[in-house]
N, C-alpha and C positions, 0 to 999 in steps of 0.2 A: 342774500345776493343779486344786484339790478343787472335787468335784462341785459344790459351793454356786455356785462360780465357773463351772462346768461349763453349767452349767442358765439359769443368768441369760444367758450369752451364745447359749445357743440360744433361748430365746425374744428374746433382743433381736435374731437373722438372721430369727427365725421358720423354722428349721430344725429337725429332730430332734437328739437328741442322739448319737444313732451316726454322723448324718454328721459334725459339730463335733468328734468323737473322733478322725473319718479326717484332717479339716482340721489340727488338732492334731500326731498323729503325723505328715504328709506332714511339718509345717514344725521337728518335734522332729527328722526327720531328715535333716534339713537344715540343721541346727544352732542354731535357733532355741528357747529355754527358755522355761516361764512366770514371769515376776519374783516375788520374793516381795512384799505390799505391802507402801507403806512409809506412814509417818504424816509430819502436817506440824503447823504452831502451828497453837494453837487457833483457834480460830473463834469469834468475836460470835455465830452465828446458834443458834438453841435452835431444836429442833425439839419444840412440845408436839401433844401426842396426847392431848387431852381428853372425844374420844368412842370405846367401844369399837367396833373395826370389824367388822360383819355379813356374813360371807361368806353369799351365796346359796347354795342346793343346788345348785339350775340357776342356770349361770355365762351363761344367755341371758336369764334374769330380773337385770334389773337396777332399781332404785330410785332415782332420781337427786334425788328430792326434796331443797331447797324447786322443782327445775326441774322444768315439763315436757317429758319427750322427746315429740320429735316423730319422730326416726328416726337410725337409726343411720347414721356416714359411713364410720366406716374402724376400723383396727384398726394398730398398730405392737405392738415386743417388749417396751414398757413401758406403754402403755394404750390403752383402746380412744378414738373419737372421737365424739361424737354433737349433732347438732342439737336444742337444746334453746328453749325460751323461758323470756326471764330475768320472772318474775310482779310483779316491782318497779318494773322500767322497761319492759315490756310491748314487747321488745326480743328477735329471733335471734340466736343465738351459738351458735359450737360450743364445748363442752365437751368435758375429756380429764380422763379419771379413769385409775388406776393399775389394773393389769387384780389381778381378783381372786384370779388362779391361780398371782400370783409377791409375792404378798402376805410370804409365807411365807418368800420366798426372803432371806437375809440382804443389808440395806441395799436392798433395792427399795425402800421407801419411801422411802428417804434419797435416792436416784438421782432420782425424781418429784420428789421436790422442788426438786433441782438443779436439773433443768430448768425448771419452773417458774420458780424465780427468775436463772436466767441469763437466761431469754428475756423476764423483765420489767424486767430490766435495759439492754437493748436497744431501744433508744428511735427507730427506724428506719424510714423507709416503706417498705423492702423486708423487715423483719420485723414479721411477725402481732404485734399489742401483746394481751398480757395485760389481764384486764380483773380476774379475782378472783382470788383460792387459797383453797382452806379443804376442810373435812369435808360431805361429806353427812350428812344423817341419818340412814344408816346407817354412818356412819364411815369411808367412802373418800374417800382424798384427790381432789383435781381442779384444778381450775384454768380459768379459761373463756377464749376469747380470740372477736377477728374472724372472723365466718367467713366465708370466701373460696369464691366459685365460680370455678370455671375448668380450665385441665389442668396436667401439667404438662409442664415440657423434654422430659424423654422420651419424652412422647406424641406432642408435637412433632415431634421427632426420627424416631420411627416412622415419623410420619404424612408426612414430607418427605421422605422416602427411602423410601417404601413403592414398588414395581415398577409401580404402575397409576396415581403418581400423574405429571401431564404436563407441571406446572407448577412445578417444580425451577428454577428462576430466582437470577439473582444478587442480585435486590431480598431474594426469599427468603433467602439467607446473609444478608445486608443483619440482615433484621429480628432475627434468631437473634441474632446479635454482639451487637444492640442489648439485649438479652435479659441475653444471658450478663455484659453491662458491668456491668450495673446487678445483676444476682447477686451479682458482683467486687464491686459500690460497696456493700453489703448485709454484706459478708465482712471487706472493708474495715473498715466501723465495727466491726465486733465485734473485729476483729484491734486496731485504736488502742483499742481497752477493755478490752485483752490476752485476749479469749476465742478460742478456736479452736472450730472447729464439729464436726470429727474425721470426718463422714459426709457432705461432700459427694459430690452427685451430681444428674441430670438430673431423677431421680424425687424429690428434695427443694427440688427450685425448680418452683415455680407463677406459672403466666397467670392472673391474674382478668379475670372478663369485660371490663373493660375498659381491658383492657393492663399494670395495673401486674403487679409483678414481686416474687415472695417468696420468702427463703428458709425452710424449714422444719427440722422435726423438730430443735431444739436439746438434744434427751434425751441427747446421748453427749457434749455442749460442753463442754470444760474452762478452767478460769482458769488463764495460765501469766502470769510473771514474769522478767525477766532480770538474773540474777546477775550482778552482775561484765562486762557487757555480754558473757558470754562463749554464752552457749546458755540455751534453755528450759526451766522446769523446770515440773512441775505444781505446782498452790497450790489443796487440795483447802479444802471451806466447813466441814467438822466434824469438826478435829484429835480430837476425843476418839474416832473409827470409823476403821475401814481402808479406803485407797484404794475407792470403789465403780467406780473405771474401773480396763480391763485393756485392753493394745492393742491388742486383737485384734477391739473394739468397733467396729464399723464395717461395710463395705461391701470385699471382697477386692479386685473391678475399680474399684475408684475409690482404694486406699491409696498412701499412698508409701511408700518401701522402707524407712527406717526405723519407720513406722507397724508393717507387714506381720512386723517380724522383732523386735518387742517391747522397743526398746528407746526403755524411759520419759523417761530422760536426753535424749534426740532428740529426743524431739517437739516441735515448735513450730510459729510459724506458717508459715511455709514446708511446713508438713505440707500444711496447707490450698490453698498456691498449688499445691502437684504435682497436688492430685485435680481443682481450678480447669482446669488444663492437660489434663486427659486429659477433663474435659467438654466444653473447643474441640477438643481433636483427634474426639470422636462427633460434635460436631456439623458440623466441617469435613467427614468423613468419610460419616458412618453409621455406624461401627463403633467398639465397645468397643476401646482399647487392647490391656488386658489379657484378652480374651474366655473365656469358656468356663465353667465352673462352680468355684465357689470353690477347689478345690483344683487345680483346671487354673491359675486368673488365679495365686494364689499361686506355683507353681512357675514363670510367665513372668513373676513380675513380679520375680523373685530372678532369674531367667535374662535379664530386659530383653528377654527376645522379642516385641516388640512387631508392631503391624498395620502396615505401610503407610500414608505419610503422602499417600495418595491418593483422591480421589473423584471425582461425575462432570462436575463444574467446576476449572477452575485453581484452586487453591488461593494467596490472596494472600499476596505476602511476609513481608509484616509480620506477617501473623498466623501463618502459620509458625514464622515467628522466634519469636514467643509463646509456641509451644505447646514449642519446642523450649527456650528458656529455664525454665519453669515446670518441666518435667519432667526438667532435669537431677539425676542420681542424688546427687551432693551437697549437703544443703540449699543453704549457703553459695553455690553459684553459681546459685541462683534468684532470682526477686525475692522481697524482703526481706520483702515482705506483698502483701495482695491490692491495694490501693489503688498499688502499680507497675502491676500490669497492669491497672489503669481507667483509667491517666494513657496508655500503649498502644493500650489498645483505645479510646479517646475521640480520641486522634491517630489511628485510622484509620478510624473512624467519622465523623470529619470529614472525610477524603479522601473516603471513602466517598459522600459526601452530594453533596461536589461531585463525584465521580463520576459520581454518577446526574442530577444538573442535564447535566452534559457530554454521556450518555448519549442524555439526552433532546433534546438537539438534533443529534446526528448523528443518530439515526432521523431524523428531520426532514427533514435535508440527504439522507441516502440516498433519500429517493423526490424529491428535486427531481434529480437526475443524470437519472435514465432517460426522466425527462422534459421534459429541453431536448436530448437529444440525439435523441429522437423528434422536437421541432419541428425542429431542425435538415436531419435527412435531407429531412425534408416539405419543408422553405426550399430546400433541393438539387436534388429533385425539381422544386419548382415552377420556378427558375430553369434549369433547363434545357428545361422545358416552354416558359418564354418565347422562349429562344433560339431554338427550333426553330419557336414564333410567328412569329417576325421575320425567320431568316434567309433565307426568299425574299422577303420585302417589300423592294423597291427604296427605297435612301437619300432619292430625290427622291417617291414613294409621297405621295399625301395623307394628314395624320397620323391621318386614323379608321382605317384599315388597321392604324393600329400603335396603336389604342387596346388592343384585347385583349392582346397583349403587353406592353404597358404593366402595363395591371392583375393580371399574373400577378405582373410582377416585381416589381409592391406588396407583395404577397401575399408570397410570398418575401422582402422585407425586414421585414416586420412580422415573419412567424415567427422568422427569422436574430436581430431584436432581443429577441424578446421569451425564446428560448433563451438569449442571453446575460445577460438580466438572470435566471434560473435561475441562471444559472453564476455570478455574481455572489455572489446569495442562497446558492448552495450552499457555493462558501468561507467567505462572512464566518459563515457557520454554524458550519462545523469551525474556524476560528477561534477564534469564540467558545465552544464545548465546549473548546480548550485553554486559551482565559482562567481558564474552570474548573477545570480539572483538565490542567494541565499535558501531564502522562504518558500521557493517553488514547492506549493504541494505536490505536484502530481509526478516531480523527481525523487522524492524523501517519500512517498505511495510506494514506488515502483521497487527503489531501492531496498525499504524493509519488507517488502511481499520478496525481493530477488534473496536477501540474506535468512529470511525465515526458510525459506525451501532450500537452501544451502545450509542453514541450520536442523535442516532435518537428517538431512542427510549427511554433516558430518554427527549428528548424534545416531546415526543407524551403524555408522562406519566405527563409530569408537573412537572419531579423533578426535581426544580433548580438548589440542590447543584449538583446533578448527571450532568448533564448539565455542568457545570459551570467546575468540575473534569474532565469530557471524554473531554472537547472541547479545558482543557490547554495539554490534554495526546497526544491527536489528534494534535496539534498544536506541541508538542515535537518532534513527530515522522517523522513529515510532514516536519518541518526544516532539519531534519538529513540525506532527502533522498536527492541523487543528483539533481541540476538544471535541468537538460536534461530530468529527468526521468519522461513517463507521468502522474504515478499515482498522483507525488508531485503537478504537475499543478489540477488536479481534488480536488486531497484535499484543496488546497487553495481554489479555486472554491467555493466547498463547503462551506468551514471556512466563506469564502466572503456571497455565498447564495445569490446573485441577483438571482431574475426570471422575469416575462414578468407577462403582464396585459393585457387583450383584455377585451373592453364593447361594445357592441351596445344596443341600445332603438330602439322603434318601432317608433320612430319620433324621428327628426331629430334634429341637435343643441343642445341638451341638453348638460351643463354644468357640466363637474366632478370636482369635487372637493374634496380631499382627505387627509383626516385626518390618522395621527398613532397614533394606540394604545399604548402607553405606562405606566408601572406600575409608581403611585403617592401614599402615603400610605398607600399601600397597594391594591388600589383599581385601576382597570384600567380605564384611561380617556384617551380624546383626542388631540392632538398636532398637529395642522397646519400642513398639509408637503409640498403640492402644489396642484395647480389650472394645469390642465393639459390640459384643452380647452374644444372643446365640442365634443362629438358622430359621428362618431363610433371613439373609442380609438382600435389600433391592434398592441397587444406584446411589449406593453411601459414598457421599463426596469426598476425596483425596487427591492430595499433589501428587503430579504425575511423579513418575519415578517407579523404583523396585522393589518389593515387598514378597516378606514370605508369611503367608498364612498357618498357622497350625488351627485346625480343627480337631477339638478335641470331644472326648466325649468317656465317661465310664462303662468301663467294659470292651470300649472299643481301641481300637489302634487309633496314635494319634497319624492325620495326614499330614502332609509334608506339603503347602500348595504354593508355589511360587506363582507369581502376576507381573505383570508389565505393563505399568498405567502409562500407554502414552498420556502426550498434552493434549488435554479435551477430548482425551479418548473415553472409553465406557468398555471397562473387562467382564467380562462374563463368559455363561457355561453352552452357550446357547449355538450347537454345531452350527457348521455349513447345512444351506439349505432348510433350516427348522426356526420356526420361533419362539419356541418357548425353552427357559432353559432346561439347561439337562443334570439331573442333582451329581452332587460327587456320592461314590459310593464310599461308606465305612464297614471296617473289617472290623468282623470281632476278633477280641484276643488270640482264641481259638482258630482261626481261621487261618493266621500267617504263622511263617516259622521265623524266627529272629532275623535271619540272614533274606527274607524275602523282602523288599520293598516295592510300597505301590506307587505309581505315577499314575495321577489322576488324567483325567481325559482333557482336552482343552488346549489353544493354541500355543505353538513355539516358534521364535524364529531360527532357523535352519541356515547355516552357512556352508558353503560347498567348500571344496579344494580351490574350486575358481572363481570364490569371494562375494559368488552369487548370492544376494539374501530373499529368503522368502517364509513369510508366515506360513504355516503349517497345521492345522484340527490331528491330534494324534489319540485315536480311545485310547481308555485309562489299560495298562498293562503292569503286571508282576515281572521285578529285575530281581536276580540277585545280586546281593549287595556289595558282594565281594567276586574275581575271578574263581573259577574250579581251582581248587589247591590240589598239588598232591595226593593227599589222604584222602578227599573224595573221588579221584580217580582209582585211588588205590581199590578203593571201598568198592569201586563199579566191575575192575577186571577180577577181583576176585570171587564177588558174588558170581560172575559169569563161569567163574572155573567152579563153585558150588553146585551151578547149574548143569554142569558136565561140555559147558560150551567153551571148552578150552582152543581151540580152533578162533574161534570170534577173540579171545580175549587176547592172545596171541599177536590177532590184526589188528586190536586197536588200543594194543601197547604204544607207548612214546620209542621212536626210534629214531637214531642219528645214522647220518651217512658217514659211512666210513673210508678214511684218509680221501683219495683222487676219486674212489672210483663212485659212481650214481646209484652204479645198483648194486652193491653193497652195504648192509645196513647195518647197526648194533644195536642191539634195544639199552636204553637209558633201565629203565628197572630189572634188580635182577627175582631171583626166586631164591626162597627160603627150602630147609629143609623137607617141608611138607609140599613146598611146589607153588604157595602163594607167591604175589610179586611183593617184593619191598623196595625199598630205598635202596643204590649203591652208589660209591663212587660213578663218575659217568665217563667216556672215555679220557677226558682231560683231565681226571682224579676229582672234579669237586663233586661231592656229594650231597645231593639235593633236599632239601629241606621239605617236611609236612607241608608246614603252612604256606612253601611258593605256589604260584600258581604253576597249573601244570601246562608244560613247553611240549614241542615235539610231538605234538599233534596234527593231523591232518583235518579238516572240514569237514570229511566223515566219520574220523573218529566221535568229531564232536557230536552229529549228529547222531551218529549210535548213544553213546554217551547222554542225550536229550531223552530220544525215545523209552530208554531203559525207565530212565524216572517219571515217565508221562503215564499219567490219569487221568481220565473224564476230568476230573474237578480243577488238574493243575497239567493241562498240558504244552507242557514243557517243550522251548525249542531253543535254536538261536537266535538271538534276538534280531528286528530289522536294524538299519543302520538308523534310520530315522528316530528309532526307539532309541537304541543307545546315545545316539546326540541329542536328546532330549534330555535322556535321564542323566546326560554331563554335563549340559549347557542349562538346565531349566527353561526358562521363559525370555531371559534378557539377553540372549547370544552372546555370552562372556567369549572370551577366548579358551580359557583354562577352566578347570570346577573350580578353583578358587576363585578366579576374578579374571583381570587381563594383563597385569604385570608378573612377565616370569621369573623365577630365581629357583635356582640349580635346588638346592637342600626341599622343596615343596613335591619330588615325585622322585620316584629312581630312577636317574636317567644316567649318560655318559660322564658327566659331571657331580652328580651326587654324592660320590666316595670319593675318597683319595687313597681307599684300598682297589685290590683289584675286581674286577669288573662282573658284577653279580644280577643276576634276578633277589626279591628280597621277598619276605614273607609280606604277604598281603594286610596284613595289619599295621605294620610299618606306613610310615606317610602321611599321617591323620590328614596333612593339610590338605593331600589329594583325594578332596571329597565334594562329591556337587550338593546341590541343595535340595536334594532326594534322599542322602547320605551314602549315595552308591559310592564307593570305593576303586581308587587305582585306574581312572580311568585316562587319567595323561601320562601315566611312566609305568615301569613295572611290565608292562605285556601286553603286545596288539591282541585285539581278539577280532575272530570271527565271528562275521554276522551271516544270517539267511542269506542276502540279496545275492543274485547273481550280478555280476560286473555291469555299472550304469554310468554314464559320464555326467548323468545328472543322477544324484539320490529324489527315486522316488518310492512308492508309500504303495505297496500290493501285496494282498496277504495271499498271493497262489504260490504254495507251497510245494508243486509242480516243477517250478518254474528250472529249467536245467541249462544251465552257460558251461564254456569254457574256466571262466575263472568268479571269483565267490570275492566279495567285499569285506577289507578288513578295517577297521577304525582303532585309533591313539596311536600312542607311542609307546617305547618300551625301552628297558633298561641298555640297549645299545646302543640308543637315538640321541641326535643332538637338539636343545631346544630346538630348530624351526620344523623338527619333525612334532614335538611333543603339541599342538597347536588342538585343537578340537576338530577342527576342519580338515584335517589330513583324512585321508582316505588312502587307500592302495588295494591292489586287486592280486588274489594271487588263485593259483590252478588249486581246485581244491584236496588234488591228493597233496600237497604240499606240506614237508615237515619242519618247522621251522622253530630255531631256540627262542627266538623272540615272540611269538602270537603262541597266545591261548586263549580263552575264552569264556562266554556267562551262559546265564538260562535266562530268559524271559517266556513271559505266555501272556496272550491278552485275554481281558477281562470279558467275557461274552454278554452282551445285552440280556 
């Protein structure tokens, strides 16, 4: 490279000749050599030099006549730019004139004229128009342009990524890409005219005061043509002169590889594409791809030592793909021209605009859910307050006493409706967001979480239709989430629902056999699942669902242990407030009679008549498999007679009201010739059977029976209502002992027989049997419980509690299907004798 070329390049870069020599030496060391100038075909353009050029002694003194100088705006390698007034049209322009200190350098004037001509040929909104060209009074060449006031893209990038900037947002990125797209559009126009810019960089892109975008400094632009459709060549406007372009004119940090290595024959439209890719990288990350000083930048370019494509926010996939394709090392693997980049940038921006609309809806929706949750919480509090206000008021009390409770209920209902409206609006907004932008991750994530919560409620309510609907919606929105997002993994794990099971026993080597509960013919039945081995079992993986665990050991009663494995849940035997599992007790065969059933300690789902659901831990207990029968009750009364306690026996014998006189009763049992109690036709002529449940006995009669047979080893009593409920339901919250669907043939009820309505044997209706093999809990007879009446089921082992009313649970032979659900709770005065109420016994296993 000769001295003239070196001097021209130093001026173009604005660096010293010594620094430029170092760059060239580094390049030559890596194999690059400056090319020899080439000549081209003759051009019709003629350079006229009518006026002699007068070079001022002081380079700061400049005469811009016939224009009036206002101020200096800046300068570059080829010229200086001034703000001037055009006195002929009384307008303000930007005037660029050639630098006086390079006039004597070979071809500098030609290069300056080429810039003016190229710029004037590009009529595009993104390229500043040239208004005029000529010589000043002092002979210096100039051209005038529209003055643009604004900031460069370089300034905006630096400002955007400044450490003190706290407003870096996705919207900021969208605005920068819009600016970049407009820049690419201007370059695309130049490419369509066969012109390459050759020095594209953020500082050569300006954003005007009103948002207009310009690509500046076409001083080293070249015109190319395609020969044979194979590659691009330089076509110079002055064939009688050597080329004024050297491949090193440009900025190393933004050069294409073929530009930096000096191969003129490979310089092409794709060289600009590469530079645009590097600008996109800087927009996305705030970093320069090949950073450092010019020498280091060229070294890194040669070795393709790039900065990583990482920024302060996630980089959109499409923009990353555009950058990657634009900066391929081989030009033919890049976009053919800037126009192809414009197309893909437009596609992303259109999507980004839709995404912005979607994001606005998501933000609005996100503000609703906390409000809806707060309303629901307040509604629940008010419902509890209303129940408390009404629970101690007699049903027969004047309505004025109930007004306050009713008013609280109305407020609670109003708040619940308002919460539901907000939840509907919440989901509608999120679905609306997805209609704008179907791949909006946050919208899918919020909806997935919403439907997971709704799915949990539906499973708890045993609303099978809602379970299927919400699970399908949950799966749909989960599948739409990116694979690496943590919430996707969590939702998929929830849908899969694997849990764990821990079982310990008070004796070793108890065999554990598991059956899965599955619905068949609208009844929950057991299907063998697997044999786990022997206890203890710790955190054994198991799919979510309901199971019956059988614990077997020779010489011991088989323990039936239902378990409810929630999604991702761990079923163990750890009591509340404790850390270690409580072992399940195993009873030797001789310790329990055939009619005595062990219900192990543990959790179960209680559902009240108010549909309140609560998971409750109950200690283990023994309960009679069947209600007490007439045979057993006759034996009790006759035992009292044998002990000389006839008055007590008569007092506890079943009796019925005679006619309409409440004070006159008739005994149900008769007396034989020896005076013993026996069965006889009742006042209606029906003969009770020995295996029918005993009826027409009061709570006090039932307690007397329990106390008579109670021993220190088996302290019999009436069951607490929660013990009754667990022995009927198991652990899964089923509606009936056999499952969730009613059929009249499954228990003794009003519609179970086409004959006369009557109670039946406790051994009939084998389907009316719970997971613990306890029978007759849905029909045949309702049953006295020990508990005093309470509006909410409670667990209290205080046997001294006194109340005007006592609890009864279960349906009976006279009841309709709606009264046969296990949640049915009624209260009766303890001295009542009803044809539908009997009892069974239970006792708690001491620790």
